[in-house]
TIRO-2110 file (N, C-alpha, C; in Angstrom, 1 decimal):
// TIRO-2110
-120.8, -147.8, -321.2, N, 1, A
-121.1, -147.4, -319.9, CA, 1, A
-122.6, -147.4, -319.7, C, 1, A
-123.0, -147.9, -318.6, N, 2, A
-124.5, -147.9, -318.3, CA, 2, A
-124.8, -146.6, -317.6, C, 2, A
-125.9, -146.0, -318.0, N, 3, A
-126.3, -144.7, -317.4, CA, 3, A
-127.8, -144.6, -317.3, C, 3, A
-128.3, -143.7, -316.5, N, 4, A
-129.7, -143.5, -316.4, CA, 4, A
-129.9, -142.0, -316.6, C, 4, A
-130.8, -141.6, -317.5, N, 5, A
-131.1, -140.2, -317.7, CA, 5, A
-132.6, -140.0, -317.6, C, 5, A
-133.0, -139.3, -316.5, N, 6, A
-134.4, -139.0, -316.3, CA, 6, A
-135.2, -140.2, -316.3, C, 6, A
-134.7, -141.3, -315.7, N, 7, A
-135.5, -142.5, -315.5, CA, 7, A
-135.3, -143.5, -316.7, C, 7, A
-134.6, -143.1, -317.7, N, 8, A
-134.4, -144.0, -318.8, CA, 8, A
-133.0, -144.6, -318.8, C, 8, A
-132.9, -145.9, -318.7, N, 9, A
-131.6, -146.5, -318.6, CA, 9, A
-131.1, -146.9, -320.0, C, 9, A
-129.8, -146.7, -320.3, N, 10, A
-129.2, -147.1, -321.5, CA, 10, A
-127.7, -147.3, -321.4, C, 10, A
-127.1, -147.9, -322.3, N, 11, A
-125.7, -148.0, -322.3, CA, 11, A
-125.1, -147.3, -323.6, C, 11, A
-124.0, -146.7, -323.4, N, 12, A
-123.3, -145.9, -324.5, CA, 12, A
-121.8, -146.0, -324.3, C, 12, A
-121.1, -146.0, -325.4, N, 13, A
-119.7, -146.0, -325.3, CA, 13, A
-119.1, -144.8, -326.1, C, 13, A
-117.8, -144.5, -325.8, N, 14, A
-117.2, -143.4, -326.5, CA, 14, A
-117.2, -143.6, -328.0, C, 14, A
-117.0, -144.8, -328.4, N, 15, A
-117.0, -145.1, -329.9, CA, 15, A
-118.3, -144.8, -330.5, C, 15, A
-119.4, -145.2, -329.8, N, 16, A
-120.8, -144.9, -330.3, CA, 16, A
-121.0, -143.4, -330.4, C, 16, A
-120.5, -142.6, -329.5, N, 17, A
-120.6, -141.1, -329.5, CA, 17, A
-119.8, -140.6, -330.7, C, 17, A
-118.6, -141.1, -330.9, N, 18, A
-117.8, -140.6, -332.1, CA, 18, A
-118.5, -140.9, -333.4, C, 18, A
-119.1, -142.1, -333.5, N, 19, A
-119.9, -142.5, -334.7, CA, 19, A
-121.0, -141.6, -334.9, C, 19, A
-121.8, -141.3, -333.9, N, 20, A
-123.0, -140.4, -334.0, CA, 20, A
-122.5, -139.0, -334.4, C, 20, A
-121.5, -138.5, -333.7, N, 21, A
-121.0, -137.2, -334.0, CA, 21, A
-120.4, -137.0, -335.4, C, 21, A
-119.9, -138.1, -335.9, N, 22, A
-119.4, -138.1, -337.3, CA, 22, A
-120.5, -137.8, -338.3, C, 22, A
-121.7, -138.1, -338.0, N, 23, A
-122.8, -137.9, -338.9, CA, 23, A
-123.6, -136.6, -338.7, C, 23, A
-123.1, -135.9, -337.6, N, 24, A
-123.8, -134.6, -337.3, CA, 24, A
-123.1, -133.4, -337.8, C, 24, A
-123.9, -132.4, -338.1, N, 25, A
-123.3, -131.1, -338.4, CA, 25, A
-123.5, -130.2, -337.2, C, 25, A
-122.4, -129.8, -336.6, N, 26, A
-122.5, -129.0, -335.3, CA, 26, A
-123.3, -127.8, -335.4, C, 26, A
-124.3, -127.6, -334.5, N, 27, A
-125.0, -126.4, -334.4, CA, 27, A
-124.2, -125.3, -333.8, C, 27, A
-124.5, -124.0, -333.9, N, 28, A
-123.7, -123.0, -333.3, CA, 28, A
-123.7, -123.2, -331.7, C, 28, A
-122.5, -123.0, -331.2, N, 29, A
-122.3, -123.2, -329.8, CA, 29, A
-122.5, -121.8, -329.1, C, 29, A
-123.3, -121.8, -328.0, N, 30, A
-123.6, -120.6, -327.3, CA, 30, A
-122.5, -120.4, -326.2, C, 30, A
-122.4, -121.4, -325.3, N, 31, A
-121.5, -121.2, -324.2, CA, 31, A
-120.6, -122.4, -323.9, C, 31, A
-121.3, -123.6, -323.9, N, 32, A
-120.6, -124.8, -323.6, CA, 32, A
-120.5, -125.7, -324.8, C, 32, A
-119.4, -126.5, -324.9, N, 33, A
-119.3, -127.4, -326.1, CA, 33, A
-118.6, -128.7, -325.6, C, 33, A
-118.9, -129.8, -326.3, N, 34, A
-118.3, -131.0, -326.1, CA, 34, A
-117.4, -131.2, -327.4, C, 34, A
-116.2, -131.6, -327.2, N, 35, A
-115.3, -131.7, -328.3, CA, 35, A
-115.2, -133.2, -328.7, C, 35, A
-115.6, -133.5, -329.9, N, 36, A
-115.6, -134.9, -330.4, CA, 36, A
-114.9, -134.8, -331.8, C, 36, A
-113.9, -135.6, -332.0, N, 37, A
-113.1, -135.6, -333.3, CA, 37, A
-112.8, -134.2, -333.8, C, 37, A
-112.4, -133.3, -332.9, N, 38, A
-112.0, -131.9, -333.2, CA, 38, A
-113.1, -131.0, -333.5, C, 38, A
-114.4, -131.4, -333.4, N, 39, A
-115.5, -130.6, -333.6, CA, 39, A
-116.2, -130.2, -332.3, C, 39, A
-116.7, -129.0, -332.2, N, 40, A
-117.4, -128.5, -331.0, CA, 40, A
-118.9, -128.7, -331.2, C, 40, A
-119.5, -129.4, -330.3, N, 41, A
-121.0, -129.7, -330.4, CA, 41, A
-121.6, -129.1, -329.1, C, 41, A
-122.8, -128.5, -329.3, N, 42, A
-123.6, -128.1, -328.1, CA, 42, A
-123.9, -129.4, -327.4, C, 42, A
-123.8, -129.5, -326.0, N, 43, A
-124.0, -130.7, -325.3, CA, 43, A
-125.4, -131.4, -325.6, C, 43, A
-126.4, -130.5, -325.6, N, 44, A
-127.8, -131.1, -325.8, CA, 44, A
-128.0, -131.6, -327.2, C, 44, A
-127.4, -131.0, -328.2, N, 45, A
-127.5, -131.5, -329.6, CA, 45, A
-126.9, -132.9, -329.6, C, 45, A
-125.7, -133.0, -329.1, N, 46, A
-125.0, -134.3, -329.1, CA, 46, A
-125.8, -135.4, -328.4, C, 46, A
-126.3, -135.0, -327.2, N, 47, A
-127.0, -136.0, -326.4, CA, 47, A
-128.3, -136.4, -327.1, C, 47, A
-129.0, -135.5, -327.7, N, 48, A
-130.2, -135.8, -328.4, CA, 48, A
-129.9, -136.8, -329.6, C, 48, A
-128.8, -136.6, -330.3, N, 49, A
-128.4, -137.5, -331.4, CA, 49, A
-128.1, -138.9, -330.9, C, 49, A
-127.4, -138.9, -329.7, N, 50, A
-127.0, -140.2, -329.1, CA, 50, A
-128.3, -141.0, -328.7, C, 50, A
-129.2, -140.2, -328.1, N, 51, A
-130.5, -140.9, -327.6, CA, 51, A
-131.3, -141.4, -328.8, C, 51, A
-131.3, -140.6, -329.9, N, 52, A
-132.0, -141.0, -331.1, CA, 52, A
-131.4, -142.3, -331.7, C, 52, A
-130.1, -142.4, -331.7, N, 53, A
-129.4, -143.6, -332.2, CA, 53, A
-129.7, -144.8, -331.3, C, 53, A
-130.0, -144.5, -330.1, N, 54, A
-130.4, -145.6, -329.1, CA, 54, A
-131.9, -146.0, -329.2, C, 54, A
-132.6, -145.2, -330.0, N, 55, A
-134.1, -145.4, -330.1, CA, 55, A
-134.8, -144.8, -328.9, C, 55, A
-134.2, -143.9, -328.3, N, 56, A
-134.9, -143.2, -327.1, CA, 56, A
-135.4, -141.8, -327.6, C, 56, A
-136.7, -141.6, -327.5, N, 57, A
-137.2, -140.3, -327.9, CA, 57, A
-137.4, -139.5, -326.6, C, 57, A
-136.7, -138.4, -326.5, N, 58, A
-136.8, -137.5, -325.4, CA, 58, A
-136.6, -136.1, -325.8, C, 58, A
-137.5, -135.2, -325.5, N, 59, A
-137.4, -133.8, -325.9, CA, 59, A
-136.2, -133.2, -325.2, C, 59, A
-135.5, -132.2, -325.9, N, 60, A
-134.4, -131.5, -325.3, CA, 60, A
-134.7, -130.8, -324.0, C, 60, A
-136.0, -130.5, -323.8, N, 61, A
-136.4, -129.8, -322.5, CA, 61, A
-136.4, -130.8, -321.3, C, 61, A
-136.3, -132.1, -321.6, N, 62, A
-136.4, -133.1, -320.5, CA, 62, A
-135.1, -133.2, -319.8, C, 62, A
-134.0, -132.8, -320.4, N, 63, A
-132.7, -132.9, -319.7, CA, 63, A
-132.0, -131.6, -319.8, C, 63, A
-130.9, -131.4, -319.1, N, 64, A
-130.1, -130.2, -319.1, CA, 64, A
-128.8, -130.4, -319.7, C, 64, A
-128.2, -129.3, -320.0, N, 65, A
-126.8, -129.3, -320.6, CA, 65, A
-125.9, -130.0, -319.6, C, 65, A
-126.1, -129.8, -318.3, N, 66, A
-125.3, -130.4, -317.3, CA, 66, A
-125.4, -131.9, -317.3, C, 66, A
-126.6, -132.4, -317.6, N, 67, A
-126.8, -133.9, -317.7, CA, 67, A
-125.9, -134.4, -318.9, C, 67, A
-125.9, -133.7, -320.0, N, 68, A
-125.1, -134.1, -321.2, CA, 68, A
-123.6, -133.9, -320.8, C, 68, A
-123.2, -132.9, -320.2, N, 69, A
-121.8, -132.6, -319.8, CA, 69, A
-121.3, -133.8, -318.9, C, 69, A
-122.1, -134.2, -317.9, N, 70, A
-121.6, -135.3, -317.1, CA, 70, A
-121.4, -136.6, -317.8, C, 70, A
-122.4, -136.9, -318.7, N, 71, A
-122.3, -138.1, -319.5, CA, 71, A
-121.0, -138.1, -320.4, C, 71, A
-120.9, -137.0, -321.1, N, 72, A
-119.8, -137.0, -322.1, CA, 72, A
-118.4, -136.9, -321.4, C, 72, A
-118.3, -136.2, -320.3, N, 73, A
-117.0, -136.1, -319.7, CA, 73, A
-116.6, -137.4, -319.0, C, 73, A
-117.6, -138.2, -318.5, N, 74, A
-117.4, -139.5, -318.0, CA, 74, A
-116.9, -140.5, -319.1, C, 74, A
-117.3, -140.2, -320.3, N, 75, A
-116.9, -141.0, -321.4, CA, 75, A
-115.5, -140.6, -322.0, C, 75, A
-115.0, -139.5, -321.4, N, 76, A
-113.6, -139.0, -321.7, CA, 76, A
-113.6, -137.9, -322.8, C, 76, A
-114.7, -137.3, -323.1, N, 77, A
-114.7, -136.2, -324.0, CA, 77, A
-114.4, -134.9, -323.3, C, 77, A
-113.7, -134.0, -324.0, N, 78, A
-113.4, -132.7, -323.4, CA, 78, A
-114.6, -131.7, -323.5, C, 78, A
-114.7, -130.9, -322.5, N, 79, A
-115.7, -129.9, -322.4, CA, 79, A
-115.0, -128.5, -322.4, C, 79, A
-115.5, -127.6, -323.2, N, 80, A
-114.9, -126.3, -323.3, CA, 80, A
-116.0, -125.3, -323.0, C, 80, A
-115.7, -124.2, -322.4, N, 81, A
-116.6, -123.1, -322.2, CA, 81, A
-116.1, -121.9, -323.1, C, 81, A
-117.0, -121.5, -324.0, N, 82, A
-116.7, -120.4, -325.0, CA, 82, A
-117.1, -119.1, -324.4, C, 82, A
-116.4, -118.1, -324.9, N, 83, A
-116.8, -116.7, -324.5, CA, 83, A
-116.3, -116.2, -323.2, C, 83, A
-115.4, -117.0, -322.6, N, 84, A
-114.8, -116.5, -321.3, CA, 84, A
-113.8, -115.4, -321.6, C, 84, A
-113.7, -114.5, -320.7, N, 85, A
-112.8, -113.3, -320.9, CA, 85, A
-111.4, -113.8, -320.7, C, 85, A
-110.5, -113.5, -321.7, N, 86, A
-109.1, -114.0, -321.6, CA, 86, A
-108.2, -112.8, -321.8, C, 86, A
-108.7, -111.5, -321.8, N, 87, A
-107.9, -110.4, -322.0, CA, 87, A
-106.7, -110.4, -321.0, C, 87, A
-106.9, -110.7, -319.8, N, 88, A
-105.9, -110.7, -318.8, CA, 88, A
-104.8, -111.7, -319.1, C, 88, A
-105.2, -112.9, -319.5, N, 89, A
-104.3, -113.9, -319.9, CA, 89, A
-103.5, -113.5, -321.1, C, 89, A
-104.2, -113.0, -322.1, N, 90, A
-103.5, -112.5, -323.3, CA, 90, A
-102.5, -111.4, -323.0, C, 90, A
-102.8, -110.5, -322.1, N, 91, A
-101.9, -109.5, -321.7, CA, 91, A
-100.7, -110.1, -321.0, C, 91, A
-100.9, -111.1, -320.2, N, 92, A
-99.7, -111.7, -319.5, CA, 92, A
-98.8, -112.5, -320.5, C, 92, A
-99.5, -113.1, -321.5, N, 93, A
-98.7, -113.8, -322.6, CA, 93, A
-97.8, -112.8, -323.3, C, 93, A
-98.3, -111.6, -323.6, N, 94, A
-97.5, -110.6, -324.3, CA, 94, A
-96.3, -110.1, -323.5, C, 94, A
-96.4, -110.2, -322.1, N, 95, A
-95.4, -109.8, -321.3, CA, 95, A
-94.3, -110.9, -320.9, C, 95, A
-94.6, -112.1, -321.5, N, 96, A
-93.6, -113.1, -321.2, CA, 96, A
-92.2, -112.7, -321.6, C, 96, A
-91.3, -112.9, -320.7, N, 97, A
-89.9, -112.5, -321.0, CA, 97, A
-89.6, -111.1, -320.6, C, 97, A
-90.5, -110.3, -320.2, N, 98, A
-90.3, -109.0, -319.7, CA, 98, A
-89.8, -109.0, -318.3, C, 98, A
-88.7, -108.3, -318.0, N, 99, A
-88.2, -108.3, -316.6, CA, 99, A
-88.7, -107.0, -315.9, C, 99, A
-89.3, -107.1, -314.8, N, 100, A
-89.8, -106.0, -314.0, CA, 100, A
-88.6, -105.4, -313.2, C, 100, A
-88.0, -104.4, -313.7, N, 101, A
-86.9, -103.8, -312.9, CA, 101, A
-87.4, -103.0, -311.8, C, 101, A
-88.4, -102.2, -312.0, N, 102, A
-88.9, -101.3, -311.0, CA, 102, A
-90.1, -101.9, -310.2, C, 102, A
-90.4, -103.2, -310.5, N, 103, A
-91.5, -103.8, -309.8, CA, 103, A
-92.9, -103.7, -310.5, C, 103, A
-92.9, -103.1, -311.7, N, 104, A
-94.1, -103.0, -312.5, CA, 104, A
-93.8, -103.4, -313.9, C, 104, A
-94.1, -104.7, -314.2, N, 105, A
-93.7, -105.3, -315.5, CA, 105, A
-94.5, -104.6, -316.6, C, 105, A
-95.7, -104.2, -316.4, N, 106, A
-96.5, -103.5, -317.5, CA, 106, A
-95.8, -102.2, -317.8, C, 106, A
-95.5, -101.4, -316.8, N, 107, A
-94.9, -100.1, -317.1, CA, 107, A
-93.5, -100.3, -317.7, C, 107, A
-92.8, -101.2, -317.2, N, 108, A
-91.4, -101.5, -317.7, CA, 108, A
-91.5, -101.9, -319.2, C, 108, A
-92.5, -102.8, -319.5, N, 109, A
-92.6, -103.2, -320.9, CA, 109, A
-93.0, -102.1, -321.8, C, 109, A
-93.8, -101.2, -321.3, N, 110, A
-94.2, -100.0, -322.1, CA, 110, A
-93.0, -99.1, -322.4, C, 110, A
-92.2, -98.9, -321.4, N, 111, A
-91.0, -98.0, -321.6, CA, 111, A
-90.0, -98.7, -322.5, C, 111, A
-90.0, -100.0, -322.5, N, 112, A
-89.1, -100.8, -323.3, CA, 112, A
-89.3, -100.5, -324.8, C, 112, A
-90.6, -100.3, -325.2, N, 113, A
-90.9, -100.1, -326.6, CA, 113, A
-91.0, -98.6, -327.0, C, 113, A
-90.7, -97.7, -326.1, N, 114, A
-90.6, -96.3, -326.4, CA, 114, A
-89.4, -95.9, -327.1, C, 114, A
END
């Protein structure tokens, strides 16, 4: 895929990204991650490594995580956001199969276990 990043034009393929990612050790992920071969990479770390492999020297401050996100999602890689609150979803999963007789599934489930 041909792309332009901050005025620099280059081509990159999903296979090239997988090859570069295979040589990287993922840095700790703060919030966003790109999933390559089952590993979670910070978007800017992965983009920096891809640019280096292409012979393009560009400081991480010259581009954003969003730039990296757009590039990698267009190439078909998954993006995940870490640290999102899932307590509500987990509570709903625990209530799967509970029938709300009185209209309040949570209260009904609590009384079921008493």
